[in-house]
C-alpha positions in Angstrom: 135.2 102.0 88.3 135.7 101.2 84.6 134.9 103.8 81.7 132.2 102.8 79.2 133.7 102.1 75.8 131.1 102.4 72.6 131.0 99.7 70.9 129.7 101.6 67.5 130.9 104.5 66.2 128.6 107.3 65.5 127.8 106.3 62.0 126.8 103.1 62.9 124.6 104.2 65.9 122.8 106.6 63.7 122.0 103.9 60.7 120.6 101.4 63.0 118.4 104.1 65.2 117.4 105.9 61.9 118.2 109.3 63.1 120.7 111.5 63.8 121.6 113.9 66.8 120.3 117.2 65.2 116.9 116.7 66.6 118.3 115.8 69.9 119.4 119.1 71.0 118.0 120.7 74.0 117.8 124.7 73.8 120.4 126.3 75.9 120.1 126.9 79.6 122.2 128.0 82.6 122.3 124.8 84.1 122.8 120.8 83.3 120.5 118.1 82.7 120.9 114.3 83.6 119.7 111.1 82.9 117.9 108.8 85.1 120.8 107.4 86.3 122.2 110.5 87.0 124.6 110.9 84.1 124.7 114.2 82.7 123.2 114.6 79.3 126.3 114.9 76.8 127.1 118.2 74.5 128.0 116.4 71.4 125.9 114.2 68.8 128.2 111.2 70.1 127.4 111.4 73.5 123.2 112.2 72.6 123.3 109.2 70.0 125.2 106.9 72.4 122.5 107.6 75.2 119.8 107.0 72.6 121.4 103.9 70.9 121.7 102.4 74.6 118.2 102.6 75.2 116.9 101.4 72.1 118.4 98.1 72.5 116.8 97.8 76.0 113.2 98.8 74.1 111.1 96.3 73.0 110.6 95.8 69.6 106.7 95.2 68.3 106.8 92.6 65.3 103.6 91.4 63.7 102.6 89.5 60.7 100.2 91.3 58.4 97.2 89.2 57.1 98.9 86.1 55.8 101.5 87.7 53.3 104.4 87.3 55.1 105.2 90.8 55.3 106.3 92.1 59.1 105.9 95.1 60.6 108.6 96.3 63.4 107.2 99.5 65.7 110.5 101.3 67.6 110.5 104.4 69.1 112.2 107.3 67.8 113.8 109.8 70.1 113.6 108.1 73.5 115.2 110.9 75.6 113.0 113.6 74.7 111.0 114.8 78.0 112.6 117.5 80.2 111.8 117.4 83.8 112.9 119.7 86.7 112.2 118.5 90.2 111.7 121.2 92.7 111.9 120.1 96.6 111.1 122.5 99.4 114.5 122.3 100.8 116.4 123.7 98.2 116.8 121.1 95.8 116.6 121.3 92.1 117.0 118.1 89.9 116.4 118.9 86.3 116.3 115.4 84.2 116.0 114.5 80.9 113.6 111.4 80.5 112.0 109.1 78.5 108.5 108.9 77.8 108.2 105.3 80.0 110.1 107.1 82.7 107.6 109.9 82.9 104.5 107.3 82.6 106.3 105.8 86.0 106.3 108.7 87.6 102.5 110.4 86.8 101.3 106.5 87.8 102.6 106.5 90.9 102.1 110.3 91.5 98.4 109.7 90.8 97.9 107.5 94.3 96.9 107.9 97.2 98.7 107.1 100.1 97.0 109.1 102.8 93.6 107.5 102.0 93.0 105.6 104.8 90.1 102.7 105.1 87.9 101.3 107.7 89.9 98.3 109.4 88.2 95.3 111.5 91.1 93.2 112.8 91.5 93.0 116.5 95.0 94.7 116.4 93.8 97.6 114.7 91.3 98.2 118.1 94.7 98.3 120.0 95.5 102.2 121.0 97.9 103.5 118.9 101.0 103.2 121.4 100.4 99.2 122.1 100.4 99.0 118.2 103.5 100.7 117.8 105.3 98.5 120.7 104.0 95.2 119.4 105.6 96.2 115.7 108.7 97.3 117.4 108.8 94.0 119.1 108.5 91.8 115.7 110.8 94.1 113.3 114.3 93.1 113.1 117.2 94.7 112.1 118.1 94.1 108.5 120.3 95.5 105.3 119.3 97.2 101.9 120.8 97.1 99.1 119.4 98.0 95.0 119.9 94.8 93.3 119.3 94.8 89.4 120.3 98.5 88.7 118.1 98.8 85.8 115.2 97.8 87.8 116.0 100.4 90.1 116.7 103.3 87.9 114.0 102.8 85.5 110.6 101.8 88.3 111.6 102.4 91.6 113.4 105.2 91.2 111.3 107.3 88.7 108.2 106.0 90.7 109.9 107.5 94.0 110.3 110.8 92.5 106.1 110.7 91.8 105.9 109.8 94.9 107.4 112.5 97.8 105.9 110.7 100.8 107.8 107.3 100.0 105.1 105.4 101.0 105.1 103.4 98.2 108.5 102.7 98.4 109.4 98.6 97.9 111.4 99.0 101.2 111.1 95.1 101.8 109.6 92.0 100.9 110.7 90.3 104.3 108.6 92.6 106.2 105.4 90.8 106.1 103.8 93.7 108.0 104.5 96.5 105.1 101.7 94.8 103.4 99.3 93.4 105.4 97.8 96.6 105.4 97.6 100.3 104.3 96.7 101.1 107.7 99.4 99.1 109.4 102.2 100.1 106.5 102.1 104.0 107.4 101.9 102.6 110.8 105.0 100.5 110.4 107.0 102.1 107.5 109.5 104.6 109.5 109.8 101.8 112.3 110.5 99.7 109.2 113.6 102.1 108.3 114.9 103.2 111.4 116.0 99.4 111.7 117.5 99.1 108.1 120.9 99.8 107.1 121.5 101.2 103.6 124.2 99.9 101.5 124.8 101.6 98.4 127.5 101.3 95.4 128.6 105.0 94.9 127.6 108.5 95.5 124.6 108.4 92.9 122.8 105.3 94.0 123.0 107.2 97.5 121.1 110.2 95.6 118.5 108.2 94.3 117.9 106.5 97.3 117.4 109.5 99.1 115.1 111.1 96.3 113.0 107.3 95.8 112.7 107.1 99.6 110.7 110.6 100.1 110.3 112.2 103.1 109.4 108.9 105.1 112.8 107.7 104.6 114.5 110.8 105.0 113.2 111.4 108.4 113.7 108.1 109.4 116.7 106.5 108.1 119.8 105.5 111.1 122.3 104.2 108.9 124.1 104.3 105.5 127.5 103.1 104.0 128.3 104.5 100.8 131.6 105.2 98.6 132.1 108.8 98.7 133.0 108.6 94.3 130.3 109.0 91.5 130.2 107.3 88.6 128.6 109.5 86.5 131.3 112.2 87.7 134.2 109.5 87.3 133.1 109.2 83.6 132.7 113.2 83.1 137.0 113.1 84.1 137.2 110.6 81.7 135.6 112.1 78.6 137.8 115.4 79.8 141.3 113.7 80.2 140.9 109.8 79.0 144.7 109.4 79.4 145.4 110.4 82.9 146.0 107.5 84.8 144.5 109.1 88.3 141.7 109.9 87.8 140.2 107.4 90.5 142.3 109.6 92.8 140.8 112.8 92.5 137.8 113.4 94.5 134.3 114.0 92.9 132.4 117.3 91.9 129.7 116.4 90.2 126.4 115.6 92.3 128.4 116.6 95.2 125.7 119.2 96.1 122.8 117.2 95.7 124.5 114.7 97.8 125.1 116.8 101.1 121.6 118.8 100.4 119.6 114.9 101.2 122.1 113.6 103.3 121.5 117.0 105.5 117.2 115.7 105.6 118.2 112.7 107.0 117.2 114.1 110.7 117.9 110.8 112.2 120.5 109.6 111.0 122.9 107.8 113.3 125.9 105.6 111.6 127.7 106.8 108.8 130.3 104.6 106.5 132.1 106.3 104.2 134.2 104.6 101.6 137.1 106.4 100.5 139.9 105.1 97.8 142.7 103.7 100.1 145.6 105.8 98.4 143.9 109.0 98.7 143.5 109.0 102.4 147.0 108.1 103.0 149.0 110.0 100.4 146.7 113.5 99.2 148.0 116.9 100.5 146.2 117.0 103.3 146.1 120.9 103.0 144.1 120.1 99.1 141.5 117.9 100.6 140.5 119.9 103.9 139.9 122.3 101.6 137.8 120.1 98.5 134.2 122.0 98.5 133.1 118.6 98.4 135.0 117.6 101.7 134.5 120.8 102.7 130.4 120.0 103.1 130.4 116.7 104.0 132.4 118.2 107.0 129.3 120.0 108.0 127.5 117.0 108.0 126.4 115.9 111.9 126.0 112.7 113.0 126.9 110.6 115.8 129.0 107.6 114.8 131.3 108.2 111.5 133.4 105.6 110.3 136.2 106.1 107.3 137.0 103.1 105.8 138.3 102.3 102.1 137.3 100.6 99.2 139.1 97.3 100.0 136.6 97.1 103.3 139.3 98.2 105.6 139.1 100.6 108.3 141.0 103.7 107.8 140.8 105.4 111.3 145.1 105.0 111.8 145.2 107.7 109.0 145.4 111.7 110.1 142.9 112.6 107.1 140.2 110.1 108.1 140.8 111.1 112.0 140.1 114.8 111.0 136.6 113.8 108.8 135.4 111.5 111.6 136.0 113.8 114.4 134.6 116.9 112.6 131.4 114.9 111.9 130.3 113.6 114.6 128.1 115.6 117.1 130.3 114.7 120.1 133.7 116.5 119.0 132.0 119.7 119.6 132.4 122.5 118.4 134.5 123.1 114.4 138.0 124.0 114.0 139.7 125.7 111.4 140.5 123.1 109.0 143.7 124.6 107.5 
């Protein structure tokens, strides 16, 4: 991962925005807030203005002529990230966001829909017993892979919509599974099966967290296969901010979002196959005690699935290394009772 490099100085960004960071500071809270991409809200004027400037560059400018005078009016938003939003889940997860108005509107738009409302259907398939219909669905479904695709669209539309849809009914799982778009009733009956035959591939821990929130209860209860790297884009950026001259930030284990990640993984009650990618040099050369006693690794070690694979970021299996073997054995259900990690 490469650290973001600002293209403007603070005065240049403030001049173009038309305001400074003094009005953007939040009240002091006991916890840290995050933007919709899970990067932490900065504490300095530069960090706040840089995020405002990024939003400003992506925002649509509305321009139109006033009568025939040739005068042009340009309308832009002042202060994009203004709304604090706290998402509380029944399994003990609290996600504190700082969002834009458009992101909140996206959440509210999905929240107003009613996924559990049933409508009368008259198809021949709907007249069959539910058990028979489910057998037909399973026969028609085939395995597939899911990737985020365009990250901006996922962050602003899919993820924010998923926050407003705790059931996960409206998550756009796949356009290739026609049965999901035939009718509301068929979607309700097929969706859980579609999750079970889909392998989810993520680029980092942050993206996994967003996925497991966006798919809602339905997705978390039925996902069986996940592949993701044990690293966090936002965590790495924080490390670079704290020590920009270090050459080994990428060799440090993530910490920022580990607790959230583990809580969500443990909600995936049908998770059977988990492939975790690590930096190869970390698995090969890190002190075993430091690795095993790392809080994030201790939490990951407590996740129980049927099959665990430890791979390198260069897409090679790391099973020949002792740390990878230790982690795999501890996480797999067939491994039996846990032994001391020291």
